[in-house]
N, CA, C and O of each residue as an XYZ file, in Angstrom:
508
protein
N     149.444     17.978     68.626
C     150.894     18.068     68.009
C     150.827     16.743     67.133
O     150.084     15.792     67.375
N     151.705     16.832     66.097
C     151.876     16.205     65.263
C     152.912     15.065     65.725
O     153.747     15.177     66.622
N     152.675     13.958     64.925
C     153.797     12.766     65.131
C     155.078     12.665     64.314
O     155.754     11.638     64.367
N     155.485     13.867     63.443
C     156.439     13.851     62.606
C     157.891     13.462     63.474
O     158.898     12.897     63.050
N     157.695     13.806     64.372
C     158.958     13.863     65.209
C     159.310     12.384     65.347
O     160.421     11.978     65.008
N     158.370     11.576     65.843
C     158.393     10.030     65.831
C     159.271      9.421     64.781
O     160.311      8.769     64.876
N     158.480      9.861     63.633
C     158.859      9.570     62.265
C     160.384      9.969     61.668
O     161.089      9.421     60.821
N     160.522     10.864     62.282
C     162.330     11.283     61.891
C     163.025     10.385     62.644
O     163.973      9.798     62.122
N     162.649     10.117     64.061
C     163.561      9.154     65.078
C     163.260      7.899     64.633
O     163.902      7.090     65.304
N     162.611      7.386     63.847
C     162.175      6.262     63.036
C     163.295      5.768     62.074
O     164.027      4.779     62.043
N     163.085      7.077     61.161
C     163.927      7.344     60.003
C     165.320      7.100     60.231
O     165.886      6.232     59.565
N     165.979      7.808     61.150
C     167.252      7.966     61.627
C     167.450      6.653     62.515
O     168.644      6.391     62.654
N     166.697      5.877     63.068
C     167.007      4.474     63.573
C     167.289      3.836     62.290
O     168.436      3.556     61.941
N     166.318      3.620     61.632
C     166.684      2.715     60.075
C     167.741      2.850     59.507
O     168.195      1.860     58.933
N     168.471      4.083     59.474
C     169.432      4.590     58.432
C     170.801      4.040     59.485
O     171.844      3.570     59.032
N     170.564      4.191     60.654
C     171.810      3.502     61.809
C     171.620      2.076     61.444
O     172.631      1.468     61.094
N     170.570      1.491     61.466
C     170.510     -0.278     61.312
C     170.899     -0.430     60.029
O     171.759     -1.311     60.048
N     170.742     -0.071     58.983
C     171.414     -0.007     57.707
C     172.920      0.082     57.354
O     173.549     -0.660     56.601
N     173.404      1.250     58.125
C     174.544      1.401     58.330
C     175.559      0.475     58.718
O     176.714      0.297     58.333
N     174.687     -0.180     59.753
C     175.669     -1.198     60.672
C     175.435     -2.442     59.853
O     176.379     -3.229     59.785
N     174.456     -2.699     59.300
C     174.585     -4.067     58.524
C     175.253     -3.949     57.270
O     175.658     -5.020     56.817
N     175.508     -2.775     56.485
C     176.377     -2.611     55.727
C     177.910     -2.904     56.212
O     178.668     -3.636     55.575
N     178.242     -2.283     57.338
C     179.346     -2.274     57.898
C     179.449     -3.560     58.274
O     180.643     -3.845     58.175
N     178.768     -4.593     58.694
C     178.953     -6.070     58.956
C     179.262     -6.881     57.548
O     180.037     -7.836     57.494
N     178.716     -6.482     56.701
C     178.689     -6.927     55.426
C     179.964     -6.718     54.872
O     180.462     -7.756     54.434
N     180.754     -5.553     54.734
C     181.948     -5.271     54.560
C     183.112     -5.810     55.395
O     184.147     -6.070     54.782
N     183.071     -6.023     56.812
C     184.019     -6.909     57.615
C     183.980     -8.104     57.102
O     185.015     -8.710     56.824
N     182.809     -8.587     56.916
C     182.830    -10.133     56.486
C     183.452    -10.065     54.785
O     184.438    -10.750     54.510
N     183.043     -9.526     54.120
C     184.050     -9.653     52.809
C     185.283     -9.347     52.966
O     186.125    -10.000     52.349
N     185.648     -8.361     53.766
C     187.039     -8.078     54.347
C     187.866     -9.406     54.561
O     188.833     -9.782     53.898
N     187.259    -10.043     55.658
C     187.563    -11.122     56.035
C     187.906    -12.457     55.031
O     188.891    -13.180     55.181
N     187.003    -12.598     54.110
C     186.623    -13.638     53.609
C     187.881    -13.593     52.479
O     188.543    -14.579     52.158
N     188.073    -12.129     51.910
C     189.116    -11.706     51.157
C     190.628    -11.884     52.081
O     191.518    -12.292     51.335
N     190.992    -11.719     53.189
C     191.981    -11.803     53.929
C     192.519    -13.280     53.612
O     193.572    -13.516     53.020
N     191.464    -14.398     54.191
C     191.594    -15.586     54.116
C     191.731    -16.346     53.071
O     192.507    -17.281     53.269
N     191.104    -16.282     51.653
C     191.488    -16.297     50.704
C     192.774    -16.009     50.030
O     193.314    -16.788     49.245
N     193.127    -15.129     50.293
C     194.625    -14.469     49.719
C     195.749    -15.313     50.969
O     196.910    -15.580     50.658
N     195.389    -15.527     51.852
C     196.185    -16.615     52.917
C     196.507    -17.750     52.386
O     197.661    -18.178     52.410
N     195.389    -18.446     51.776
C     195.256    -19.855     51.333
C     195.848    -20.173     50.046
O     196.301    -21.261     49.690
N     195.779    -18.942     49.308
C     196.739    -18.992     48.220
C     198.122    -18.251     48.364
O     198.959    -18.659     47.559
N     198.438    -17.509     48.995
C     199.896    -17.972     49.441
C     200.432    -19.033     50.178
O     201.629    -19.270     50.018
N     199.663    -19.847     51.099
C     199.869    -21.046     51.564
C     200.301    -22.028     50.178
O     201.376    -22.593     49.976
N     199.231    -22.014     49.431
C     199.430    -23.308     47.950
C     200.869    -22.504     47.418
O     201.905    -23.165     47.351
N     200.869    -21.606     47.189
C     202.387    -21.200     46.428
C     203.448    -21.545     47.500
O     204.509    -21.988     47.061
N     203.324    -21.413     48.820
C     204.450    -21.887     49.554
C     204.522    -23.231     49.405
O     205.627    -23.730     49.193
N     203.589    -23.890     49.474
C     203.795    -25.568     49.546
C     204.164    -25.993     48.113
O     204.746    -27.073     48.016
N     203.921    -25.331     47.035
C     204.432    -25.838     45.449
C     206.436    -25.249     45.424
O     207.375    -25.802     44.851
N     206.432    -24.123     46.186
C     207.700    -23.781     46.062
C     208.632    -24.962     47.045
O     209.768    -25.333     46.750
N     207.883    -25.406     48.201
C     208.881    -26.481     49.019
C     208.537    -27.760     48.187
O     209.383    -28.648     48.087
N     207.926    -27.817     47.888
C     207.657    -29.515     46.825
C     208.732    -29.130     45.605
O     209.522    -30.035     45.335
N     208.809    -28.356     45.124
C     209.981    -28.014     44.071
C     211.526    -27.902     44.875
O     212.606    -28.231     44.383
N     211.351    -27.488     45.889
C     212.952    -27.343     46.533
C     213.265    -29.286     47.043
O     214.400    -29.753     47.138
N     212.180    -29.971     47.253
C     212.367    -31.117     47.495
C     212.838    -31.742     46.689
O     213.898    -32.353     46.826
N     211.950    -31.711     45.389
C     212.345    -32.473     44.093
C     214.009    -32.157     43.497
O     214.697    -32.873     42.770
N     214.325    -30.844     44.096
C     215.551    -30.487     43.685
C     216.711    -31.153     44.408
O     217.764    -31.486     43.863
N     216.369    -31.333     45.861
C     217.089    -32.044     46.702
C     217.235    -33.587     46.347
O     218.278    -34.239     46.292
N     216.138    -33.941     46.156
C     216.459    -35.507     45.342
C     216.834    -35.800     44.421
O     216.919    -36.989     44.113
N     217.182    -34.873     43.675
C     217.621    -34.950     42.338
C     219.293    -34.971     42.699
O     220.044    -35.709     42.062
N     219.679    -34.284     43.540
C     221.093    -33.933     44.052
C     221.634    -35.073     44.685
O     222.758    -34.995     45.180
N     220.974    -36.142     44.736
C     221.516    -37.414     45.248
C     221.517    -37.817     47.053
O     221.321    -38.857     47.682
N     221.790    -36.644     47.367
C     221.891    -36.729     49.345
C     220.600    -37.279     49.866
O     219.649    -36.500     49.930
N     220.455    -38.437     50.220
C     219.186    -39.072     50.950
C     218.847    -38.051     51.802
O     217.734    -37.577     51.573
N     219.614    -37.440     52.947
C     219.428    -37.022     54.263
C     218.916    -35.869     53.949
O     217.956    -35.545     54.649
N     219.331    -34.897     52.866
C     218.930    -33.878     52.496
C     217.638    -33.911     51.648
O     216.906    -32.923     51.704
N     217.338    -34.817     50.971
C     215.838    -35.021     50.368
C     215.013    -35.205     51.263
O     213.989    -34.524     51.315
N     215.299    -36.205     52.189
C     214.413    -36.434     53.180
C     213.940    -35.238     54.012
O     212.738    -35.060     54.209
N     215.080    -34.241     54.606
C     214.539    -33.104     55.270
C     214.097    -32.086     54.418
O     213.623    -31.128     55.029
N     214.103    -31.988     53.150
C     213.372    -30.986     52.118
C     211.890    -31.960     52.111
O     210.970    -31.318     52.618
N     211.578    -32.997     51.768
C     210.277    -33.521     51.470
C     209.647    -33.496     52.975
O     208.418    -33.433     53.002
N     210.223    -33.531     54.051
C     209.567    -33.348     55.256
C     209.132    -31.844     55.511
O     208.222    -31.615     56.307
N     209.678    -30.978     54.942
C     209.721    -29.364     54.847
C     208.398    -29.408     54.081
O     207.360    -28.995     54.598
N     208.451    -29.967     52.709
C     207.399    -29.924     51.682
C     206.002    -30.324     52.364
O     204.972    -29.698     52.113
N     206.047    -31.469     53.292
C     204.992    -32.277     53.659
C     204.130    -31.201     54.527
O     202.915    -31.023     54.442
N     204.982    -30.575     55.322
C     204.232    -29.840     56.508
C     204.021    -28.764     55.787
O     203.116    -28.152     56.354
N     204.415    -28.103     54.695
C     204.006    -27.023     53.972
C     202.863    -27.419     53.486
O     202.009    -26.679     53.974
N     202.346    -28.234     52.744
C     201.137    -28.771     52.120
C     200.250    -29.021     53.244
O     199.095    -28.693     52.975
N     200.421    -29.542     54.537
C     199.390    -29.704     55.355
C     199.306    -28.271     56.156
O     198.411    -28.060     56.974
N     200.174    -27.448     55.890
C     199.652    -25.889     56.555
C     198.665    -25.299     55.248
O     197.617    -24.675     55.411
N     199.139    -25.579     54.222
C     198.365    -25.198     53.203
C     196.916    -25.733     53.134
O     195.949    -25.139     52.658
N     196.936    -26.656     53.556
C     195.601    -27.373     54.047
C     194.597    -26.813     54.893
O     193.422    -26.572     54.615
N     195.448    -26.572     56.367
C     194.736    -25.790     57.151
C     194.426    -24.231     56.569
O     193.378    -23.648     56.845
N     195.277    -23.759     55.892
C     194.799    -22.070     55.299
C     193.545    -22.317     54.686
O     192.601    -21.613     55.045
N     193.305    -23.483     53.538
C     192.209    -23.420     52.626
C     190.989    -23.782     53.640
O     189.925    -23.179     53.503
N     191.136    -24.739     54.631
C     190.029    -25.149     55.485
C     189.760    -23.735     56.343
O     188.561    -23.592     56.584
N     190.433    -22.883     56.751
C     190.378    -21.726     57.258
C     189.450    -20.617     56.601
O     188.527    -20.035     57.171
N     189.941    -20.408     55.082
C     189.406    -19.825     54.504
C     187.888    -20.340     54.083
O     187.082    -19.516     53.652
N     187.572    -21.583     54.210
C     185.945    -21.768     54.028
C     185.511    -21.735     55.345
O     184.286    -21.659     55.441
N     186.255    -21.774     56.613
C     185.563    -21.358     57.652
C     184.913    -19.960     57.576
O     183.742    -19.596     57.688
N     185.889    -19.401     57.384
C     185.736    -17.498     57.015
C     184.465    -17.338     56.353
O     183.560    -16.602     56.747
N     184.447    -18.058     55.338
C     183.271    -17.832     54.268
C     181.861    -18.427     55.033
O     180.823    -17.869     54.678
N     181.758    -19.344     55.893
C     180.644    -19.648     56.393
C     180.342    -19.620     57.793
O     179.557    -20.364     58.381
N     181.264    -18.391     58.435
C     181.443    -18.092     59.903
C     179.719    -17.402     59.976
O     179.105    -16.796     59.098
N     179.299    -17.775     61.347
C     178.035    -17.193     61.493
C     178.137    -16.085     62.223
O     177.152    -15.778     62.895
N     179.013    -15.458     62.257
C     179.474    -13.971     62.955
C     180.612    -13.305     62.564
O     181.483    -14.091     62.190
N     180.906    -12.214     62.515
C     182.018    -11.225     62.285
C     183.084    -11.716     63.007
O     184.008    -12.063     62.271
N     183.271    -11.858     64.096
C     184.148    -12.355     64.999
C     184.981    -13.898     64.648
O     186.199    -14.081     64.657
N     184.012    -14.793     64.379
C     184.219    -16.001     63.939
C     185.081    -15.985     62.237
O     185.891    -16.714     61.665
N     184.615    -15.180     62.035
C     185.036    -14.521     60.030
C     186.501    -14.203     60.671
O     187.395    -15.022     60.460
N     186.710    -13.312     61.264
C     187.894    -12.482     61.735
C     188.815    -13.862     62.415
O     189.846    -14.149     61.807
N     188.514    -14.558     63.443
C     189.263    -15.557     63.708
C     189.939    -16.328     62.638
O     191.152    -16.433     62.450
N     188.881    -16.893     61.911
C     189.055    -17.980     60.698
C     190.077    -17.070     59.830
O     191.203    -17.561     59.764
N     189.933    -16.049     59.266
C     190.806    -15.520     58.586
C     192.320    -15.253     59.376
O     193.419    -15.267     58.821
N     192.094    -15.053     60.560
C     193.859    -14.931     61.242
C     194.332    -16.112     61.245
O     195.557    -16.187     61.151
N     193.436    -17.577     61.364
C     194.159    -18.648     61.447
C     194.806    -19.232     59.750
O     195.820    -19.849     59.424
N     193.779    -18.737     59.069
C     194.407    -18.947     57.648
C     195.762    -18.295     57.387
O     196.595    -18.818     56.646
N     195.982    -16.989     58.098
C     197.196    -16.133     57.776
C     198.326    -16.839     58.211
O     199.404    -16.864     57.618
N     197.932    -17.680     59.751
C     198.982    -18.170     60.560
C     199.283    -19.089     59.781
O     200.461    -19.028     59.431
N     198.421    -20.349     59.142
C     198.880    -21.617     58.338
C     199.784    -21.072     57.215
O     200.875    -21.591     56.982
N     199.276    -19.936     56.472
C     200.003    -19.762     55.430
C     201.693    -19.130     55.768
O     202.609    -19.441     55.006
N     201.878    -18.442     56.699
C     202.946    -18.207     57.403
C     203.897    -19.229     57.796
O     205.114    -19.127     57.648
N     203.180    -20.401     58.397
C     203.477    -22.243     58.675
C     204.093    -22.401     57.289
O     205.313    -22.560     57.234
N     203.532    -22.379     56.402
C     203.521    -22.864     55.128
C     204.869    -21.914     54.420
O     205.666    -22.528     53.711
N     205.015    -20.809     54.591
C     206.215    -20.191     54.143
C     207.411    -20.470     54.880
O     208.459    -20.554     54.240
N     207.427    -20.645     56.267
C     208.480    -20.971     56.899
C     209.204    -22.601     56.476
O     210.372    -22.952     56.310
N     207.892    -23.341     56.404
C     208.296    -24.757     55.734
C     208.701    -24.400     54.467
O     209.717    -25.074     54.296
N     208.486    -23.652     53.341
C     209.391    -23.793     51.743
C     210.417    -23.023     52.198
O     211.520    -23.168     51.671
N     210.284    -22.313     52.983
C     212.233    -21.871     53.488
C     213.123    -22.724     53.735
O     214.202    -22.755     53.141
N     212.656    -23.804     54.964
C     213.341    -24.728     55.651
C     213.794    -25.806     54.178
O     214.934    -26.209     53.946
N     212.767    -26.045     53.484
C     213.034    -26.968     52.235
C     214.010    -26.637     51.231
O     214.753    -27.432     50.656
N     213.929    -25.163     51.042
C     214.590    -24.427     50.557
C     216.555    -24.568     50.787
O     217.486    -24.911     50.059
N     216.424    -24.116     52.110
C     217.874    -24.331     52.707
C     218.394    -25.639     52.962
O     219.504    -25.930     53.408
N     217.309    -26.509     52.571
C     217.933    -28.021     52.345
C     219.068    -27.988     51.200
O     220.219    -28.415     51.286
N     218.426    -27.356     50.091
C     218.853    -27.870     48.862
C     220.195    -26.636     48.807
O     220.966    -26.751     47.855
N     220.365    -25.883     49.465
C     221.675    -24.981     49.200
C     222.799    -25.771     49.964
O     222.755    -26.692     50.779
N     223.728    -25.126     49.442
C     225.575    -26.186     49.609
C     225.577    -25.674     50.891
O     225.037    -24.617     51.215
N     226.235    -26.486     51.684
C     226.613    -26.528     52.880
C     228.381    -26.018     52.840
O     229.364    -26.561     52.335
N     228.203    -24.671     53.660
C     229.792    -23.917     53.524
C     230.596    -24.887     54.560
O     231.794    -24.704     54.773
């Protein structure tokens, strides 16, 4: 009996392994993109928060300016955390670690956005 059947099985196994490897590569690329976008969003939020803090300082109310600056500082720290997580996603040894790092970057971006909102609210006229 010829061994062609084994060669077909080996070829099918090789194709399956290649497909699996491509799937992991695509997942890693997706996680990196997610983390990079989150870091960019966090940086934008931190810049917005600092602009609001600068506006509050120009308005002359020290308490409002202090509150807005504290929120801007929190946004900057969250942006740093998002950037660190994006770096971790890029160098993660496994897809699960990259996914966790990307999720952490998104959470940090959300924190930065919340801090930016807080800084902006501090500059709004009180009713």
